[in-house]
Backbone bond lengths (Angstrom), bond angles and torsions (degrees), N, CA, C in turn:
res aa  C-N    CA-C-N  psi(-1)  N-CA   C-N-CA  omega(-1)  CA-C   N-CA-C  phi
1 M - - - 1.453 - - 1.517 108.84 -
2 Y 1.336 117.88 -99.99 1.479 120.20 179.23 1.507 108.53 -102.26
3 T 1.333 117.67 37.55 1.448 123.38 -174.78 1.532 112.01 -56.08
4 A 1.342 115.37 -41.35 1.473 118.97 -177.27 1.515 110.90 -60.65
5 A 1.298 116.13 -43.94 1.467 119.59 -179.29 1.513 110.91 -67.17
6 L 1.324 116.89 -38.48 1.468 119.65 -178.15 1.524 110.77 -68.05
7 S 1.320 116.78 -39.91 1.473 119.07 -174.69 1.522 112.15 -78.00
8 S 1.325 116.91 -27.12 1.464 120.01 -176.26 1.523 113.43 -84.35
9 G 1.352 116.11 -19.71 1.447 119.43 -178.75 1.526 112.82 77.09
10 R 1.310 118.56 13.01 1.460 122.18 175.96 1.517 108.46 -142.64
11 T 1.305 115.87 168.58 1.457 119.68 179.79 1.506 108.67 -75.80
12 D 1.308 118.21 98.83 1.452 123.66 -176.08 1.518 110.90 -67.88
13 V 1.335 116.92 128.39 1.464 121.05 -176.27 1.508 111.20 -63.17
14 R 1.323 117.56 -40.74 1.444 121.03 -178.39 1.537 110.64 -63.64
15 A 1.333 116.72 -42.51 1.452 120.09 178.47 1.524 110.96 -63.25
16 V 1.329 116.62 -40.94 1.465 121.32 179.23 1.523 110.31 -63.70
17 Q 1.323 116.38 -45.49 1.468 119.06 -179.39 1.522 111.27 -65.33
18 S 1.315 116.85 -39.28 1.466 120.10 179.99 1.518 110.84 -65.25
19 L 1.317 116.32 -44.53 1.467 120.29 178.98 1.532 110.92 -67.24
20 G 1.313 116.41 -39.31 1.455 119.95 -179.80 1.525 112.08 -62.12
21 A 1.353 116.90 -29.27 1.446 120.62 -179.27 1.518 112.93 -70.70
22 T 1.324 117.67 -16.35 1.466 120.27 -179.93 1.525 112.58 -122.00
23 L 1.325 118.74 3.44 1.465 121.49 -178.45 1.534 108.86 -70.96
24 L 1.313 115.76 120.48 1.465 121.82 -175.59 1.528 111.69 -95.97
25 S 1.300 117.55 138.66 1.465 122.39 174.08 1.519 109.31 -83.13
26 P 1.342 118.57 161.86 1.470 119.75 178.01 1.528 113.01 -56.43
27 S 1.343 117.07 -40.72 1.464 118.55 -179.84 1.523 111.24 -65.89
28 E 1.318 117.51 -37.20 1.481 120.23 177.43 1.519 111.06 -65.05
29 I 1.339 115.54 -40.32 1.470 119.20 179.54 1.503 111.35 -63.53
30 H 1.317 117.42 -42.74 1.471 120.54 179.95 1.525 110.46 -65.16
31 R 1.316 117.47 -35.14 1.457 120.41 176.17 1.535 110.68 -64.43
32 V 1.318 116.02 -39.54 1.461 120.07 177.72 1.522 109.72 -62.99
33 F 1.323 117.13 -46.97 1.473 120.19 -177.37 1.522 112.16 -62.30
34 E 1.323 117.08 -30.17 1.460 119.83 178.09 1.508 112.19 -64.34
35 H 1.325 117.86 -21.07 1.448 122.17 -178.60 1.524 112.76 -108.45
36 A 1.314 117.71 5.87 1.484 120.66 178.80 1.516 107.90 -97.58
37 P 1.345 117.90 124.50 1.472 120.82 -175.77 1.512 114.14 -79.88
38 G 1.326 115.35 143.69 1.451 124.18 166.95 1.521 115.60 45.76
39 A 1.332 113.96 -124.78 1.473 120.77 -176.12 1.524 112.22 -63.19
40 F 1.332 116.92 -25.82 1.479 119.01 179.41 1.520 111.22 -66.95
41 R 1.323 117.14 -34.44 1.456 119.16 175.93 1.537 109.86 -66.07
42 L 1.313 116.94 -43.51 1.468 120.66 179.22 1.536 110.35 -61.23
43 I 1.305 117.53 -39.77 1.468 120.27 177.42 1.517 110.01 -61.48
44 G 1.327 116.80 -45.46 1.476 120.99 179.29 1.513 111.36 -62.78
45 E 1.323 117.67 -44.64 1.453 121.77 179.45 1.519 111.59 -62.83
46 T 1.325 116.74 -38.28 1.468 120.09 -179.88 1.530 110.28 -69.86
47 L 1.319 117.88 -40.93 1.462 120.82 176.65 1.525 111.11 -59.76
48 Y 1.322 116.07 -44.27 1.468 121.29 -177.90 1.530 111.26 -68.73
49 A 1.331 117.03 -30.77 1.463 121.65 -177.92 1.519 113.61 -83.41
50 T 1.341 116.94 -19.30 1.459 119.55 -172.77 1.534 113.79 -121.12
51 G 1.328 119.07 -23.15 1.445 120.95 -175.40 1.518 113.71 76.76
52 L 1.311 118.27 15.51 1.454 121.76 -179.28 1.531 111.11 -68.44
53 W 1.328 114.54 151.89 1.458 120.50 163.71 1.513 107.56 -66.90
54 L 1.321 116.91 146.92 1.477 119.82 179.18 1.516 111.27 -58.17
55 E 1.341 117.63 -43.32 1.465 121.08 -178.40 1.525 111.60 -63.19
56 E 1.350 117.68 -32.54 1.453 120.94 176.89 1.513 110.57 -66.03
57 L 1.322 117.05 -43.80 1.459 120.30 -178.49 1.524 111.06 -66.77
58 L 1.326 117.27 -43.30 1.456 119.88 -177.61 1.525 112.36 -67.64
59 A 1.330 117.54 -19.71 1.478 121.44 178.28 1.531 111.94 -85.88
60 V 1.335 118.96 -5.67 1.452 121.72 -178.50 1.529 110.01 -68.18
61 R 1.336 115.15 133.58 1.485 121.60 178.29 1.526 108.51 -108.41
62 V 1.299 114.68 170.04 1.484 121.23 -178.51 1.526 110.28 -56.59
63 R 1.301 117.95 -38.15 1.470 120.53 -178.15 1.520 112.04 -65.24
64 D 1.343 117.41 -19.71 1.456 122.14 -177.72 1.535 113.36 -83.82
65 V 1.324 115.61 -7.87 1.482 119.80 177.49 1.515 106.89 -100.37
66 E 1.323 117.20 120.12 1.464 119.36 -178.56 1.537 110.78 -62.91
67 A 1.314 116.04 154.32 1.446 121.65 -169.79 1.532 114.02 -53.38
68 D 1.330 116.66 -36.93 1.470 119.37 -179.35 1.532 112.72 -86.19
69 G 1.348 115.81 -4.35 1.448 120.09 175.88 1.516 116.11 81.79
70 W 1.302 118.65 0.95 1.474 120.46 -174.77 1.525 112.90 -80.16
71 C 1.326 117.77 -24.22 1.460 120.46 -177.26 1.532 110.63 -134.12
72 L 1.325 114.92 151.19 1.445 119.23 171.74 1.522 109.06 -130.00
73 V 1.307 115.66 153.72 1.459 123.63 -175.43 1.523 109.63 -109.70
74 V 1.312 116.09 131.39 1.465 121.74 176.24 1.525 107.72 -100.45
75 R 1.332 116.98 133.14 1.464 121.85 -176.23 1.514 111.25 -120.74
76 D 1.344 114.94 159.94 1.442 119.37 174.26 1.537 110.42 -85.60
77 A 1.327 116.41 -176.46 1.458 120.28 -175.76 1.515 113.36 -62.98
78 R 1.325 117.83 -22.83 1.449 122.25 178.56 1.520 113.41 -87.93
79 G 1.309 116.41 -5.00 1.453 121.60 -179.92 1.523 114.41 91.89
80 E 1.340 115.76 7.31 1.459 120.64 178.55 1.541 109.96 -81.50
81 P 1.350 118.17 136.84 1.473 120.11 -178.33 1.531 111.97 -66.68
82 L 1.316 115.64 135.75 1.462 121.96 176.54 1.510 112.13 -102.85
83 R 1.330 117.31 -46.13 1.441 120.75 -179.63 1.525 109.95 -158.81
84 R 1.319 115.04 159.09 1.451 122.90 -177.72 1.523 107.92 -120.98
85 L 1.321 116.84 127.57 1.459 121.59 -172.64 1.517 110.65 -121.35
86 R 1.346 116.10 133.55 1.444 120.51 178.32 1.515 109.33 -91.04
87 L 1.323 115.93 142.01 1.458 122.54 -176.59 1.525 111.38 -103.05
88 P 1.319 117.23 145.42 1.483 119.01 172.32 1.529 110.34 -70.43
89 R 1.312 116.05 162.66 1.472 119.88 -172.04 1.535 112.47 -57.86
90 H 1.333 117.99 -46.33 1.471 118.86 -174.72 1.515 111.93 -64.14
91 V 1.351 116.53 -33.62 1.463 119.18 177.62 1.530 110.34 -74.03
92 R 1.319 114.67 -41.02 1.466 119.39 178.89 1.525 110.31 -60.49
93 D 1.319 118.06 -46.12 1.459 122.09 179.77 1.525 111.80 -62.45
94 G 1.333 115.34 -42.47 1.461 119.28 178.43 1.521 111.26 -65.63
95 L 1.323 116.75 -38.29 1.456 121.17 -179.84 1.520 111.37 -66.66
96 M 1.319 117.79 -41.33 1.453 120.53 -179.77 1.538 111.05 -65.15
97 G 1.328 116.21 -41.39 1.467 119.05 176.78 1.527 111.54 -64.34
98 H 1.305 115.93 -41.61 1.479 121.70 177.90 1.518 110.71 -60.67
99 M 1.325 118.16 -43.77 1.453 121.59 -176.75 1.542 111.10 -71.13
100 A 1.317 117.11 -31.00 1.470 119.93 175.55 1.546 109.62 -63.89
101 R 1.331 116.36 -42.17 1.462 119.83 177.72 1.521 111.04 -68.97
102 L 1.329 115.05 -38.15 1.479 120.11 177.43 1.502 111.65 -61.35
103 Q 1.324 117.62 -42.65 1.469 121.66 -179.48 1.530 110.69 -64.18
104 Q 1.313 116.58 -39.13 1.471 120.23 178.18 1.522 109.22 -64.70
105 W 1.323 116.39 -43.97 1.479 120.24 178.40 1.525 110.80 -64.15
106 H 1.327 117.63 -39.98 1.458 121.62 178.73 1.532 110.40 -62.06
107 G 1.321 116.89 -41.28 1.472 119.53 177.67 1.508 112.24 -60.78
108 Q 1.315 117.12 -37.89 1.469 121.06 177.22 1.524 110.22 -67.77
109 E 1.329 116.51 -37.73 1.451 119.94 177.08 1.536 112.03 -63.12
110 L 1.325 115.66 -40.98 1.467 119.75 179.47 1.530 110.28 -63.62
111 Q 1.299 118.20 -39.58 1.461 121.85 178.65 1.524 111.87 -62.82
112 R 1.318 116.25 -29.41 1.463 120.61 178.55 1.521 112.27 -88.42
113 G 1.344 116.35 4.06 1.454 120.18 178.32 1.526 113.67 88.11
114 G 1.319 117.20 10.20 1.475 121.07 179.16 1.508 111.40 -110.27
115 G 1.342 115.25 -137.43 1.465 119.75 177.18 1.497 114.96 80.07
116 E 1.313 118.30 21.56 1.455 121.15 -178.33 1.537 109.09 -105.06
117 V 1.334 116.03 144.43 1.463 121.65 177.52 1.518 110.06 -117.38
118 D 1.328 114.74 166.88 1.461 120.20 -177.75 1.501 112.30 -93.84
119 R 1.317 116.34 169.94 1.465 125.65 170.73 1.532 114.51 54.09
120 V 1.322 117.66 44.64 1.457 120.75 172.99 1.537 107.18 -72.49
121 P 1.332 119.10 126.63 1.479 119.80 -179.94 1.511 112.87 -54.47
122 A 1.302 116.77 136.76 1.449 122.10 -177.61 1.538 111.12 -66.14
123 G 1.344 116.26 145.89 1.452 121.29 173.92 1.529 114.15 88.11
124 N 1.337 118.06 2.74 1.465 119.79 -178.97 1.510 112.84 -96.02
125 A 1.325 117.53 -24.09 1.454 121.65 179.72 1.522 108.01 -166.01
126 E 1.340 115.72 174.15 1.440 119.37 176.63 1.521 110.83 -63.85
127 P 1.334 117.49 131.06 1.466 119.48 -177.89 1.511 114.19 -55.76
128 S 1.333 118.54 -30.20 1.457 121.16 -176.48 1.518 113.40 -71.40
129 S 1.332 117.76 -20.02 1.464 119.56 -175.84 1.514 114.81 -128.22
130 A 1.304 118.11 -14.24 1.470 119.98 -173.86 1.512 112.88 -57.35
131 G 1.326 117.30 -42.77 1.440 120.88 -175.47 1.495 115.16 -65.15
132 R 1.351 118.59 -15.13 1.446 122.53 179.56 1.532 113.74 -94.74
133 R 1.323 115.88 -10.77 1.461 119.50 -178.14 1.541 109.80 -69.10
134 W 1.324 115.67 145.65 1.451 122.85 -177.48 1.521 110.87 -59.47
135 C 1.324 118.66 -40.72 1.453 121.11 -175.25 1.518 113.34 -62.75
136 W 1.330 118.39 -24.00 1.465 121.36 -176.97 1.526 112.33 -94.19
137 Q 1.290 117.85 -3.94 1.482 119.28 -179.18 1.518 110.86 -67.63
138 Y 1.318 115.57 146.12 1.463 120.16 175.63 1.533 109.14 -74.35
139 V 1.317 116.04 140.22 1.480 119.74 178.63 1.527 109.41 -67.81
140 F 1.321 116.36 -30.67 1.468 121.05 177.30 1.529 108.71 -127.01
141 P 1.361 116.59 79.54 1.441 120.01 -176.39 1.538 111.81 -83.05
142 S 1.299 115.23 159.79 1.447 120.99 171.99 1.521 109.66 -83.96
143 A 1.318 116.49 144.91 1.472 119.35 175.08 1.514 111.41 -76.59
144 R 1.325 115.88 -18.18 1.460 119.74 -179.03 1.531 110.67 -79.11
145 L 1.298 117.06 138.44 1.450 122.12 176.38 1.540 109.27 -90.87
146 V 1.333 114.46 139.93 1.467 120.04 175.53 1.520 107.94 -122.33
147 T 1.301 116.34 161.67 1.465 120.94 178.73 1.522 110.68 -90.34
148 D 1.331 115.63 122.49 1.471 120.53 176.85 1.535 108.96 -68.24
149 T 1.328 116.90 124.10 1.454 120.85 -174.03 1.533 111.67 -67.81
150 E 1.350 117.55 -24.02 1.452 120.00 -177.84 1.539 112.18 -87.88
151 T 1.341 116.43 -40.62 1.462 120.24 -175.17 1.514 114.43 -102.51
152 G 1.319 115.84 -20.59 1.462 120.19 -176.60 1.504 113.96 78.89
153 R 1.340 117.02 2.50 1.455 119.93 -178.43 1.523 110.24 -87.06
154 K 1.334 115.12 157.80 1.462 121.15 176.34 1.526 108.78 -82.78
155 V 1.347 115.48 126.24 1.459 120.72 -174.95 1.537 109.82 -136.60
156 H 1.335 115.08 165.31 1.457 120.45 174.64 1.519 109.85 -93.68
157 A 1.305 115.80 135.79 1.467 124.04 173.50 1.529 108.25 -103.44
158 P 1.310 118.65 175.45 1.474 119.46 174.33 1.520 111.11 -64.39
159 L 1.304 115.51 157.24 1.453 121.35 174.13 1.537 109.28 -54.09
160 E 1.320 117.08 139.30 1.449 121.01 -177.85 1.526 111.45 -68.97
161 A 1.328 115.32 130.53 1.453 120.88 179.77 1.537 111.40 -58.76
162 A 1.326 116.12 -37.33 1.461 120.43 -179.19 1.525 111.67 -62.60
163 R 1.318 116.92 -35.51 1.492 120.10 177.65 1.522 110.42 -66.05
164 V 1.333 115.60 -42.65 1.469 118.94 179.11 1.525 110.05 -63.11
165 Q 1.325 116.52 -46.69 1.463 119.31 -179.70 1.524 111.23 -60.40
166 A 1.326 116.35 -40.73 1.464 120.16 179.53 1.512 111.21 -64.58
167 M 1.322 117.54 -39.98 1.469 121.19 179.77 1.531 111.18 -68.96
168 L 1.310 117.21 -38.85 1.480 119.98 176.55 1.517 110.82 -64.58
169 A 1.345 116.86 -42.33 1.454 120.91 177.97 1.512 110.64 -62.38
170 E 1.318 117.60 -41.93 1.455 121.60 178.93 1.526 110.97 -66.18
171 A 1.342 117.46 -40.64 1.457 120.46 176.55 1.525 111.71 -61.75
172 G 1.325 116.13 -39.07 1.455 120.31 176.52 1.514 112.33 -63.40
173 R 1.341 115.97 -39.48 1.457 119.73 176.49 1.513 112.28 -65.23
174 L 1.342 116.27 -43.47 1.461 119.93 178.80 1.542 111.72 -66.25
175 A 1.326 116.52 -27.56 1.460 121.53 178.34 1.521 111.92 -78.90
176 G 1.330 116.58 -6.12 1.449 121.59 177.15 1.521 114.36 80.58
177 L 1.338 117.07 23.61 1.467 120.66 -178.55 1.534 110.68 -89.40
178 A 1.312 115.82 137.66 1.470 119.95 174.93 1.512 110.45 -83.00
179 K 1.318 117.84 -19.60 1.446 122.42 -178.76 1.545 110.99 -74.43
180 A 1.330 115.06 151.86 1.451 119.73 172.51 1.538 109.61 -72.76
181 V 1.310 116.89 131.63 1.462 120.96 -179.63 1.534 107.56 -113.50
182 H 1.294 116.35 124.40 1.475 122.70 -178.84 1.523 108.69 -157.38
183 A 1.314 115.40 172.89 1.461 120.96 -173.92 1.516 112.65 -60.29
184 Q 1.330 117.23 -39.37 1.457 120.22 -178.79 1.520 111.76 -64.32
185 A 1.347 116.39 -32.72 1.471 120.00 178.94 1.525 109.50 -65.72
186 L 1.327 118.57 -33.54 1.464 121.73 177.55 1.532 110.35 -70.67
187 R 1.336 117.47 -34.46 1.463 120.84 176.42 1.527 109.39 -65.97
188 H 1.329 117.35 -42.21 1.457 121.39 176.68 1.526 111.36 -60.88
189 A 1.337 115.48 -44.05 1.454 120.56 -178.18 1.535 111.02 -64.56
190 F 1.327 115.64 -38.27 1.471 119.45 176.04 1.520 109.82 -59.62
191 A 1.335 118.21 -46.04 1.466 121.80 -177.33 1.504 110.54 -63.30
192 V 1.336 117.50 -42.18 1.463 120.63 179.47 1.526 111.00 -63.43
193 A 1.328 116.19 -45.62 1.459 119.91 178.95 1.531 111.36 -61.68
194 Y 1.316 116.14 -38.34 1.472 120.70 179.04 1.527 111.09 -64.40
195 L 1.323 116.44 -44.13 1.447 121.21 -179.79 1.524 111.33 -68.19
196 D 1.343 117.56 -36.11 1.451 121.60 179.96 1.536 111.46 -63.28
197 K 1.326 116.15 -23.70 1.470 120.30 178.57 1.527 112.22 -84.17
198 G 1.335 116.56 0.28 1.463 121.47 179.47 1.484 114.82 75.23
199 R 1.335 116.82 24.02 1.456 121.22 -179.98 1.542 111.23 -74.75
200 P 1.323 118.57 153.44 1.476 121.63 -177.99 1.527 112.53 -66.90
201 Q 1.301 115.41 144.38 1.463 121.73 178.60 1.521 110.35 -63.47
202 A 1.336 116.85 -33.98 1.467 120.03 -179.88 1.522 111.22 -62.42
203 D 1.332 116.52 -37.10 1.452 120.55 178.20 1.524 110.76 -68.42
204 L 1.340 116.22 -39.23 1.448 120.51 177.55 1.518 110.24 -63.24
205 Q 1.318 117.71 -39.04 1.466 121.77 177.64 1.526 110.33 -57.39
206 R 1.319 115.80 -45.98 1.472 120.15 -178.62 1.530 110.19 -64.85
207 L 1.333 116.82 -44.20 1.469 120.13 -176.31 1.533 111.89 -66.64
208 L 1.344 115.96 -35.93 1.454 119.16 -179.22 1.529 112.51 -81.35
209 G 1.335 116.71 -13.35 1.451 119.20 178.42 1.505 114.15 82.48
210 H 1.356 117.47 20.44 1.455 120.78 176.99 1.539 109.53 -76.92
211 T 1.328 117.04 133.28 1.458 119.65 178.89 1.534 111.80 -87.80
212 N 1.320 116.67 -23.64 1.458 121.96 -177.53 1.525 110.42 -110.15
213 P 1.344 118.34 121.42 1.495 120.04 178.46 1.532 112.25 -57.20
214 A 1.343 117.39 -30.93 1.468 119.57 179.36 1.516 111.52 -63.10
215 T 1.320 116.72 -34.18 1.471 121.17 178.36 1.516 110.04 -62.15
216 T 1.320 116.33 -45.86 1.467 121.41 178.72 1.496 110.99 -64.68
217 K 1.310 117.71 -40.27 1.473 121.55 179.99 1.518 111.25 -59.45
218 R 1.344 116.95 -49.30 1.445 121.25 179.26 1.525 111.00 -66.02
219 Y 1.334 116.85 -39.18 1.456 122.72 178.16 1.519 109.76 -58.66
220 V 1.332 115.85 -45.82 1.450 120.36 -178.64 1.518 111.29 -66.35
221 E 1.322 117.89 -39.48 1.458 121.24 179.68 1.518 111.47 -61.10
222 V 1.341 116.28 -44.30 1.463 120.03 179.56 1.522 110.24 -68.08
223 L 1.342 116.68 -42.50 1.466 119.77 179.18 1.511 111.50 -61.10
224 Q 1.318 117.42 -46.86 1.454 120.77 -177.54 1.522 111.78 -64.14
225 A 1.342 115.93 -40.37 1.457 120.09 178.45 1.523 110.57 -64.77
226 A 1.341 117.44 -42.47 1.443 121.78 178.11 1.526 111.16 -64.22
227 R 1.353 115.06 -42.08 1.462 118.93 178.84 1.517 111.31 -62.46
228 D 1.315 117.18 -45.12 1.476 121.03 -179.75 1.529 110.41 -64.28
229 A 1.339 116.86 -39.03 1.467 119.68 178.39 1.517 110.76 -64.39
230 T 1.340 115.80 -40.04 1.479 119.59 -179.94 1.518 110.24 -66.68
231 R 1.317 117.61 -41.99 1.462 120.68 -175.95 1.517 113.20 -72.59
232 T 1.335 116.51 -23.66 1.453 119.66 176.72 1.537 112.08 -97.77
233 R 1.357 113.84 8.30 1.451 121.22 176.58 1.521 114.00 58.85
234 L 1.349 115.55 35.75 1.457 119.11 173.76 1.510 109.21 -71.84
235 P 1.345 117.76 148.42 1.457 118.38 -179.03 1.533 111.36 -66.96
236 V 1.306 115.14 142.76 1.460 120.80 177.78 1.510 108.65 -130.43
237 R 1.333 115.25 153.72 1.457 119.73 -179.73 1.518 111.24 -87.94
238 R 1.303 115.43 171.59 1.450 120.15 174.23 1.536 107.84 -63.89
239 P 1.332 117.38 151.38 1.466 121.15 -178.06 1.513 112.37 -64.44
240 L 1.343 114.99 152.21 1.445 120.64 175.57 1.519 109.14 -74.69
241 A 1.337 114.20 176.34 1.470 119.18 -174.75 1.527 112.73 -59.47
242 W 1.363 115.67 -34.28 1.463 117.13 -175.89 1.504 112.15 -65.60
243 S 1.334 118.39 -26.06 1.467 120.96 -175.45 1.516 113.39 -97.47
244 S 1.343 116.97 6.99 1.458 119.87 178.63 1.524 109.02 -83.38
245 P 1.334 117.59 135.23 1.472 119.23 179.84 1.525 111.43 -69.49
246 V 1.312 115.14 155.27 1.461 120.42 175.20 1.521 108.15 -71.79
247 R 1.319 117.05 128.38 1.441 121.80 -178.14 1.519 109.49 -101.73
248 E 1.304 116.56 134.54 1.442 121.60 170.24 1.502 108.84 -152.52
249 P 1.344 118.37 154.30 1.451 120.19 -178.05 1.520 110.97 -60.61
250 R 1.323 116.46 150.54 1.453 120.88 175.59 1.527 108.49 -63.72
251 Q 1.340 115.36 138.38 1.450 120.04 -176.91 1.507 110.79 -116.12
252 T 1.316 115.86 157.99 1.459 120.68 174.43 1.529 107.31 -65.63
253 V 1.325 115.29 136.87 1.468 119.17 179.27 1.511 109.12 -66.23
254 L 1.315 115.46 128.40 1.462 120.47 -178.03 1.506 112.38 -79.57
255 A 1.320 115.64 167.07 1.454 121.08 -176.64 1.545 111.79 -56.67
256 L 1.321 116.16 -39.81 1.458 119.38 -178.56 1.518 111.44 -64.30
257 D 1.358 116.15 -41.00 1.445 119.91 178.70 1.527 111.05 -60.45
258 L 1.337 116.77 -39.75 1.446 121.26 178.48 1.513 110.46 -66.55
259 A 1.348 115.80 -41.75 1.471 119.43 -177.08 1.529 111.10 -66.32
260 L 1.325 117.07 -29.88 1.460 120.68 -175.42 1.528 112.53 -102.41
261 A 1.331 116.72 3.53 1.452 118.97 -174.16 1.524 112.16 -66.01
262 G 1.302 118.31 -37.36 1.456 122.24 174.26 1.505 113.13 68.39
């Protein structure tokens, strides 16, 4: 990402130019969301509202969304909570509607003998039934079934990150943007919007999940320089490899996407 700037101890020009080439304005982001279908729009809106990594959001389960929908919990690989994030009203309302449709779809899956997900943390319930419980379902599941390596059963995994990246890139194209649109760009836009409101850097560090304050400091320096360059219309280069979206052919919308499109 901004490795060059972090390792050099100064605001690296190349990193600033690369980030500036993909830094999205609020109006550009809203144009992208207008062209993102169903659950993919909600994913984009949640990323922009929270600054989450895409993989963190796709790993969120039903149990991680508080009952009233205002907050969600991010966990580590062992299931331990890392941080709790509050959602703005429009994201919260969209999430609650999405989960109501998801629960209906899950009930239909159970009736067909399915409805099981992978990687349920050990010790929380009986292995034979835990994966079918509503609380363990992924908020953004994949419609594709995979084989659980431990049980051999067909289960749902989280939605594939590559599919989300491809849909965001396509939405950016339909919105007429020359910039690359991907999940990391929404994380950058969140950080810029947060800083523009005069919020403390320490709070941004917590929200982004940085363990080292120095990482956030360098991150902010590169972001602010890229933002200033963009606003003054300084020339920027094409993005580096890290900021290029994942490309994959457009796919037929699966049944789950239709069920959750809303």
